[in-house]
C-alpha positions, 0 to 999 in steps of 0.5 A, spaced: 499 500 499 502 506 498 502 512 502 499 518 499 504 523 499 501 530 503 505 536 501 508 540 507 506 546 509 509 552 505 515 556 509 514 563 510 516 567 505 523 571 506 521 577 508 518 573 515 525 572 517 531 576 520 533 583 517 537 579 512 531 577 509 532 569 509 532 564 514 526 562 520 521 568 522 524 572 528 520 572 534 515 577 536 515 580 542 508 577 544 505 571 544 501 569 538 494 570 541 496 577 543 500 579 536 493 576 532 489 580 536 493 587 535 493 585 528 486 585 527 485 591 531 490 594 526 485 592 520 479 595 524 482 602 525 485 602 518 478 600 515 475 605 519 480 611 517 479 608 510 471 609 510 472 616 513 477 618 507 471 616 502 466 620 506 469 625 507 471 626 499 464 625 498 461 630 502 466 635 500 465 634 493 457 635 494 458 641 498 463 644 493 460 641 486 453 640 487 449 633 485 451 629 491 449 622 487 454 624 481 460 626 486 458 619 490 458 615 484 465 618 482 468 617 488 466 610 490 467 607 483 474 610 482 476 608 489 473 601 488 477 600 481 483 603 485 483 598 490 483 593 485 489 596 482 492 597 489 491 590 491 495 588 484 500 592 486 502 590 493 503 583 490 510 586 489 511 588 496 509 581 500 516 580 501 517 586 505 510 586 509 512 589 515 516 595 512 511 596 506 505 596 510 508 601 515 510 606 509 503 605 506 500 607 512 504 613 513 502 615 506 495 614 506 495 618 513 498 624 510 494 623 503 487 622 506 488 627 512 490 633 508 485 631 502 479 635 504 484 641 506 487 641 499 480 640 495 477 646 499 484 650 498 484 649 490 476 651 490 477 657 494 483 660 490 483 657 483 476 661 481 472 655 480 465 655 482 460 650 482 461 647 475 459 640 475 465 638 471 469 644 473 476 642 472 480 644 478 476 640 483 474 635 479 481 633 477 483 633 483 477 629 487 479 624 482 486 624 483 485 623 491 479 618 490 484 614 485 491 614 490 487 613 496 483 607 493 490 604 491 493 605 498 487 602 501 487 596 496 494 595 498 493 594 505 489 587 505 495 583 501 499 586 506 495 585 512 494 577 510 502 576 510 502 579 517 496 576 520 499 569 517 506 571 519 503 571 527 500 565 527 500 560 521 492 558 519 488 556 514 487 561 509 480 561 508 480 562 516 485 568 515 481 571 510 475 571 514 478 574 521 481 579 516 475 581 512 471 581 519 475 586 523 476 590 516 468 590 515 466 592 522 471 597 522 468 600 516 462 600 520 464 604 526 468 609 521 461 610 517 457 611 523 463 616 526 463 621 520 456 623 520 454 623 527 462 625 531 467 627 526 463 632 522 458 636 527 463 636 532 470 637 528 468 639 522 471 636 515 477 639 515 479 637 522 475 631 522 479 629 515 486 631 519 484 627 526 483 621 522 489 622 518 493 623 525 490 616 528 491 612 521 499 614 522 499 613 529 496 605 529 500 603 523 506 606 526 504 602 532 503 596 529 509 595 525 514 598 529 511 595 536 510 588 533 514 587 527 520 591 529 524 585 529 523 584 521 526 591 519 533 592 519 535 598 523 536 603 518 528 601 516 526 602 522 528 609 523 527 611 516 519 609 517 520 613 525 522 619 521 517 618 516 511 617 521 514 623 525 514 628 520 507 626 517 504 627 524 508 633 525 505 636 518 498 633 520 498 637 527 501 643 524 495 643 519 490 641 525 493 648 529 492 652 523 485 649 520 481 655 523 485 660 520 485 656 514 478 656 513 477 663 514 482 665 509 479 660 504 472 663 506 474 670 505 477 668 498 470 665 496 465 670 498 469 676 499 472 680 505 466 682 508 463 676 511 459 677 517 456 671 519 459 664 517 456 658 522 454 651 520 447 649 523 445 642 523 444 642 516 448 646 512 453 651 512 450 659 513 454 664 510 452 672 511 456 677 507 455 685 507 450 689 511 456 694 513 458 700 510 453 700 504 454 693 502 449 689 500 447 683 503 448 676 501 446 669 504 449 663 502 447 656 504 452 651 502 456 655 499 450 657 494 447 664 493 440 663 495 439 671 497 442 677 494 439 684 496 440 687 490 435 682 487 431 678 492 425 683 491 424 681 484 424 673 486 420 674 492 415 679 489 415 674 483 414 667 487 408 670 492 404 675 489 400 671 483 399 666 488 395 671 493 390 673 488 384 669 491 382 667 497 389 667 502 387 666 509 391 660 510 398 660 507 403 654 508 411 656 506 415 650 504 422 653 505 423 660 505 427 660 512 430 667 511 423 670 512 423 673 505 417 670 502 414 670 508 414 678 508 411 678 501 405 674 504 404 678 510 403 685 506 396 682 504 390 684 508 386 678 510 391 673 512 390 670 518 395 664 519 402 663 515 406 656 516 413 656 514 416 649 514 424 650 514 428 644 515 434 648 518 432 651 524 439 655 524 437 658 519 430 660 522 434 663 528 438 667 524 432 670 520 429 672 526 435 675 530 440 677 525 439 685 525 441 685 517 437 679 515 431 681 519 430 688 517 430 685 510 425 681 512 421 686 515 421 682 522 416 678 519 418 673 525 415 677 530 409 677 526 404 673 531 401 670 525 407 667 523 408 660 526 415 657 524 417 650 524 423 645 523 420 639 519 422 634 513 416 638 508 415 630 506 413 628 513 409 634 514 405 634 509 403 626 510 400 629 517 396 635 514 389 635 514 386 636 507 384 642 505 388 646 510 391 651 506 388 656 501 395 658 498 402 654 498 409 657 497 414 652 495 420 656 496 425 651 495 432 650 491 432 648 484 430 641 483 436 639 480 439 639 486 439 632 489 436 633 496 431 637 493 429 632 487 424 628 492 421 635 493 419 636 485 416 629 485 409 627 482 407 624 489 409 630 493 405 635 489 399 629 490 401 631 497 400 638 496 393 637 491 391 634 498 392 639 502 390 645 498 382 648 499 378 647 492 380 653 489 387 653 493 393 656 489 400 653 489 406 657 487 412 653 485 420 656 484 422 651 478 429 653 476 432 658 471 427 657 465 432 660 460 438 656 462 435 650 464 428 649 460 428 642 460 428 641 468 423 647 468 419 644 463 419 636 467 417 640 473 410 643 469 409 636 467 410 633 474 405 638 476 400 636 470 401 629 472 399 630 480 392 633 477 395 641 478 395 644 471 400 650 471 402 656 468 409 659 467 412 665 467 419 668 469 422 674 472 429 676 469 435 678 474 436 686 475 442 686 471 439 682 465 432 687 467 437 693 466 440 691 459 434 690 456 431 696 459 437 700 457 439 702 464 446 702 467 448 695 469 449 694 476 456 696 479 462 692 478 462 686 482 468 685 487 474 683 483 476 678 489 469 675 489 470 674 481 476 671 482 472 666 487 467 665 482 462 668 485 459 671 479 461 666 474 455 664 470 450 666 474 442 665 471 439 670 467 433 669 471 428 665 475 422 661 473 416 660 476 409 655 476 402 658 479 398 651 479 391 650 481 386 644 480 383 648 474 388 652 470 389 658 474 390 666 471 396 669 472 394 676 475 396 680 481 391 682 488 388 688 487 387 689 494 394 688 496 399 693 496 403 695 489 409 690 488 415 694 487 418 690 482 412 686 478 406 690 474 401 686 470 404 688 464 411 685 467 408 678 469 404 677 463 411 679 458 414 674 463 409 669 461 410 670 454 418 669 455 417 662 459 412 660 453 417 660 448 421 655 451 417 650 452 419 643 451 413 639 450 413 631 451 417 631 457 415 625 462 413 627 470 418 625 476 417 620 480 421 618 487 423 612 484 425 615 477 427 622 478 428 625 471 432 632 474 
């Protein structure tokens, strides 16, 4: 009887040996069980840091360039692809697993930890503003995603070598242990970013602190547990590199507040008066000092300009108020400016403002400049402000509760707003409107994005709310059409920051009801300052010329913006 040949288990790769790279593995300074635990703890921390880097890139790219779905798709797809490249590249480092992993973590800590600050610096000082495919931030975003993905992907093969170095075991069991620690770490990092790092530290300091943790854990694991696998020169090089990385990250952390102020001034100009991070968004107020106009920015986007806001808010509110208007609902409009126009009308008994950002409401109520602009609307006893999700609020609102609904929301092609321009949402609005009620919708710039605008119109009609479209131009466009002098030249610093690069030429609105409404102004209300029956009729003709027929409605499961 011939005994079957049982192959001997493969020996350790050369890098497991003494510093010369040959011979038996150098003994560990701890027992194998303790060493295995330390390696898995390192996997856990590195996985958490890696996911924080990913989420930080997605969050910052969405803030700087808009459209969170596209930014998340770009970052995650590029990063996953790069992780595959990193895993292949790490095959060449398996013979030097300890040294390779230590160097890898130092580079990853520096690149990932500084990525938010570098992205924001390029955005602030290169004059690129908000364009979805703008070259500067866009190229840098892909570059960081690719680099970080390669480094994260290279971690797994090296860690696999290290965990086998501690105690030889079945490869399947080693892989299971490794990925269990990796996935649990990713869970912790994914939860820590939105609930701890972002609200308490912000994007810049949060990323820098994550890089610091990454560097400390990587260096401690290699220099503490596998130091005998490295030559004396390699140990000193690795220690020096990590000290340098930690010094750079610590310096950047100390300077983060000054950097953020300087970058904010580069973006918004030198007259930033209020800059706060609420639970929902970044709110920045500029101007309102020494005769400078007041501007309100929400997450970097200009939402209120003192020079033009009255054109916008009168056009949004006044046509909807022609008819019964005792009970009015304003969706959005936390700045109080739409409420100001509503409260001008006699017969208004109650105005409900549903704004998701309580911080913006507090600012509109208490800031001297903004409260003066909204004429202290929040001090009117008829106005009641609540912070809630508009969808959830409408589902709990009784039928026929309002005579007028004003939808003062961000443009529909901003991802966070897409569901508030859906057929399902307008179905809820139709239910809460009185039988002869009217709905006014801000639907984005009709001249610049007609397909988006007319998709909103198609969606309203699909929900049983036929609409009439109209538009109003900005002050610059209006003055140019009337042959008057243009507005004062913009601040050169703000032009460099891109705040005046290319702005919409006007706003588009839709006035909807159960039956097609007439477009006119309430004769009993005080006369508007910027809107006349003639300009309103002209705006309707202008909008009609841009019509894009045959567009399907947008729904929750099939958004079309």
